[in-house]
N, C-alpha and C positions, 0 to 999 in steps of 0.2 A: 853208591860208587864213585871212585874218583877216575877222574874224565883227565888224561896227559893234558896240560896245556898245549897248545901248539903255537909256532913259531909265529910272530905275527903279520907274518906274509900268510903266510897256511890261517892263519885265521881270517883274514880278511880273501881270502881266496873264495873258502870254503863259504862264509855269508855273502859273497856276488853269488855264487852257484846255486844257494837253496834261495835268495831272494828271485835269482834268474829263474828257477820252477816254476815261480806265479803265472810268468809269461807264456812260457808252453804250455803248462795244464788250465789254466784261468783264462781259456783263449777258443772262438769260434773259428774253428779253423776252416770255416765255409768263406769266410770274411774278411779272418783277420782280427776283428772286435775285441777288447780286454776288457772282461768282467772287473766292474769297480768296486765289489766287494764281495769276497767270500761267503755267499750266502746264498738261499735256494729264490730262484724268482727275478735275480737282480739284473739290473740295466748293466750295458756298457756304460764305460767312462773314456772319454777322447782325448784327455787329459793323460790317462792309464796307456792307451793304447798309441799315442806317440811317446809317450815314454818305453813302452816295447820295442817300438822302432828304431829309437837310436840307441834301446840297449842290446838290439840284434849282433852290430857291429862288434860289439866288446864282445859278445858270446862266440863269435866268429873268435877275434883274437885269442881269445881264453881257450876256447876247445871245448867251450858247451854248446857249440854247435854248429852241422856242418855250415860251407859257405851256400850250399844248395839249397840247402833246407832253411837256412838265411833268406835267402831270394826268394824262395816260394815263397813262403809269408809273408814277406815284405811284398811283394808285387800282388799278392790276393788284397792286401790290404789297401793298397793305394786304387788299384782297379776299382774295387767296391767302392771306394771316396768318389772317386770320379765319376763311378756311374749313377749315383746313388741322387735320387730326384733333390734336386734344387729349387726353392721358391717360398713363397708365402704363404703355402698351404700349409694346417695347423699339422700335420702327420709327414712333412718332409721330414730329410736327414737334416738340411744346412739351405742358407740362403745368403746370397751374395756373397759367396766362396767364406763364410762362417756356418758353424756347424753346433747343433745341440749339444747343450754337455754332457746331457743322458740319451745314448741310444739303445732301443731296442737287442739285444743280443743275436736273435732269429733274423727278425726282418730289418736290422737297422736305421728303423724309424726312431721318430722323437718319442721318447717313454716320458710316461710322467705329465706334466705340463712345464717342461724347466725350458729354461731361456735360451737364447742363440747366444755361445758363451765368446766372449771377443778375447779372453784369456787361456780359457781351457782348446781353444783353439789356436791360439798361439804356439803351446805346447805341444800339439797335433803336429804342426807344420813343422815347428822345430824337429821333430823324429822324420818328419818326412826328407827336408834337407838334411839330416844327418844321415839317411842312408841315401843320398843321391850323390854325397860326396862321397862314401865310403865304397861305395858298388858302381866300380869304375872301370870296371871291365868291356872290352869288346865284344859282348856277348848279345845276343838279341831283350834276352830276359833284363840284362843289367840295363840297356841300354833306355827300355822302357820305364825301369824304375826312374832315372833320373829322367825320361823327358814325362811322366804323371808329376813327380814330385815338382818341379818346373810351373808344369801348368796349374796345380793344384793350389801351391803358392801367387800365381801370376791372378789368379781369379780371383783373389780376398779383395773386396771394395772397401779397403781400410775409409774413407773420404767417409762413406755412407756410413760407419759406425761411430763419427763424430756426432752425428745429427746437430750437424751447424753449430757447434760448440769447436773450442779449442783442444778440450782434451778428447778422449777416447770413451765412449759410453761400459757398461759392463754387458751391457747385451741386447734384445730384444726379443719380444714374444708377438708371435701374430694375432693373440686376443688382444692386446694392450700398448702394442708399440715400442718403444725404445724403456728401458729401465729408467729408472729417475737418478741413478748411482751412476758417476763417472771413476776412472784412473785418475783418483788424486792422490799427493803422499807416496813417501816412499814405499815401494810393495813390488811384489811380484811381477809386476806389470813392464819392469825395465826391458823384458824382452820383447813385452807385446811393441813397446814403441820403436826399438829398433829394428822389428821385422815389419812393422809398420812404416818407417821410416827407409829401409832398402826396398821397397815394393816398385817393380818398373813398370810398374800398370797403373795401380791407384794410389802410390804412395802417400802419408800422411805429409803436412806441409811443417817443416823446420820450427815453427811456430808453436806445434803440437806437443813438442820435446820442450819447449823454453816454456808451457803453460804448465807441464806437468813437475817440473824443476822448481817451478816458482812457489807448490805446495808442502814441499819439503819441510822437517821441522828436525834442527841439530840441536840432540840433547846431551846432558851430562850425564851417565848415571852409572853408581858404584868407581865413580874415578876413570868415567872411560869417554871421551868427546865422540860421540858418533851421528849419523844418521839415522833416525829414530824411527823402525817400525817392529811392535811388540812381539810378534808371533816369528818363530825362530825360521818356518819355512821360507818367507818373504824375503830372508836375504840368502838364501842358496839356491833357488829355481833357475832365476835368468845365470847364474854361475855354472849351470850345469853344461852351457853351450858356450859360455864367452868368457875367454881369461882374460880378468879385469886385474889383471896384478900389475902391468906397466902401463898404462892405459887409463885416461882420464878426460873427462866433459870438463864444462866451464865450471859447476859448480863444484867437485874435486879439486881443482887446480886453485881456486879460491881457499880452499881446508886442508890443502898442502897434503891430501888424502887419496887415496882410489875406493872402488868398491867392492875391492877382495880385502884392503885392510878392514876397510868398515866389517866385513862379514867376519872378521877376525875377533873384530873389538865386542861386537853383537854375542858371537859365541861366546868371548870370556866374562859378558855382562849376564847373560844364563847361568853359566859355573855359579858367579858371585851373586845374585841372585838366592841361587839354591843353598848354598852356603849361610848364608844370612839367613833364608826361611821365613823370612818375615809372618807369616801364617802358622809358622810353626805343623808344617804338613810333614808325615811320618814318609823317611827313607829318602829326603830330600839330602843332597850331600856333593862334596866336590866330586864325587864318582860316578852321579845320578841326577839328572838336569835334561830338558829336552822339552821345552815348554811353548805351543805350538796350537795351531788350528787343528783339530781332534776329535776324535772318538773319546765318549767319558761314560762312567756308570751311570749320570742320573737320567732325566731330571728326578730329583731326591733331595730331600733334607734330611738331617735327623742331627739330634745331639751328643756330640763325644766329650765325654771329660768336660760335660757342665757349655760347651760350646757353640751353640746352634751353626751345623756346616750345610753347605750347600752343594751338591754336585749336578754336574751337566753331562747333556748327551753331546752331540757335535757341538761345538763350537771353537771360534778362535781366540784361546787360553793364549794371554800374552804378559810379559813383563814389563816393567815391574808394577804395572799400574792396574792386570785384570785384564778379563777375569781371571782368577787362578784357581782350583780346586782340589790339589792334591795329583793330577794327571801328569804323568810325564809319557812322552813320546821316544823311545829309541830310537827308530828311524831318523828322526829330526835330530838329532845329536850325532848321530855316524855320519849325518850329509853333511857335516861342519867340519871333516876329518881333513879336506883340504888345506884350512883356513888356519888350525888349529890342533894338529896332531897331539902335540904335549898334553891337552887334556881329555881329545876325544880315545885316542887308544886306553887310559886306565879306564875309562867308561865303558868301554866295548868289552874289556875285560872281567867288570865288576857286574856288567848286565850278566855274562855268558855263565862265567864259573859263580860267581855269589850269590845273586840272583836267580840266576837256572833260568833265563826269559826264553832260551830256544827248545828246552828239552820239550819234546813230546808236538812241535811243531814244522808244518811239510815245508813251510817259506822263510823260516828264520824266524827273527822277531815278529812276535803278533803287535798289531799297529801301538796300542797302550796298556798301561798299567796306573794303579792307583790303591798305595800301600793304605791311605787312611781311611778309605771305605771298606768296610768290614763287616757289611751286613751278612745277615746265611744268604746263599752258601758260600761266601766269601771270607772265611774267618781268618784266612792271612792273608787278605787284601784282594782287590780285583783285577781281572786280565780281560783285557777287551777277546772276546771268541773270536775277531775277524785279522783276516790279512786285508789292505787294500792294494791296490796298483797302483797309486799315485805315493804311496810310502815305499813300495820295492825297486822303483824305477830308478830314487834317487841314487838309492844307497847301494845299486850296482853302479850306477855313471860316475859318482862322487869317490867312491873307493877308487876305480877307475883310473880319473885325475890325478888322484894324492898318489896313484902308484905309479901310472905313465904320463899324465899328462894329455892321455889319447881322443880322449873328444875335443877338448880345447884345442891341440894342435890339428885336429882334422877340420876342425868349424873356420881356423883363419883360412881355408882355405875354397870357404863359401863367399861368394862375390855379393849376396845379397846384404849377409851379417856386415860383412867392412863397408857396405856403401850405407848401411842403417847407421854402424857407430862413426862414420864421418860425418854425416847430414845433424848426428845428433851434437857432434861438436868433438868426440875424443878424436886425442892427438896423440904420437910416441908411441915407443916399445913396437908392438911387429907392424903396425898402422903406418910408420913411414917407407914400410918395404912395399908392403901391397897397393 
């Protein structure tokens, strides 16, 4: 059956709509929590919940959801987080204003033995702050959204999360204390430091940002000079909320670049890697790339054409240094749309019409696919059976930033983000008038 091609705008809107349906159907309406992944008895992800909160305003603007319904869902979510147990007990929802990475969908308490996550809390808070800016009406419900978002953000003790170091730790567990890892090297923690610096109550000291930026690696890959991070999503998530096009910090001023341009280069490096295809994986080409932290067909290894191939499950796939096992995440490429529409739009077309990756899927694209892995029953290649909330949100939000800049312009009115950017040393662009 031949599907008639839609116009680019219609295709993007359809993809936004399908991706947004995840947040409608994979939620607990009683507490607003969003399931991490479409499988049975799985917990909620606080990052996915934050992405949902940021997506409701887009859905209202696009007519996917009524404002009244969005207000109701947003308020339910914020009330849940404000009233949920905060404390050092192992079965709480959060502690020191931070929240556990995964929460039980029904009770809202810590799932598994997961960590209190500083970066996932960041994306949850970013969604809350999006809601507080968008829902600006003088009604009791919308006033309460603004009040709760403000209180939830102000409650976070960023200084505690430093654990007496300069940079911020990845997290904390009641059983064993702080995790040994810190947010160092360029990655998705850019937004974490901005929100931490912008806090009116327990802000990070300015030297924490300086310490983080001192661990950066500037590299040349495939002829592109850029601030290196191997997984594509690390060049995207902070950019959902912050328009970096005309603003620079000390590091980027010295490089005569900015973080937006950096993400554009990182996106082109991904495409160049797929064209070169050094490991000779099936399907990699100029219209098929997107290598990032994602689900995969492993763990497994077997010989293909005399070469022992190793496949991973969920791992931070990176280029050009690996790991790379032939697994591609369409959502990660699509989320680069604002940076490099010239190479992302043909990829979307290829995924829909050539690879037919949306067919039979309720929420647009599945998480990942691997055309090299062809063990039975995957004779034509492996496709992830799952959708993930943390993949759906960036698709909706970055398509919108490409189309209208909606989230970027909204967040220019967030005083905490503006304050955080200024304390991090950003100057220029809209910061001059703010």
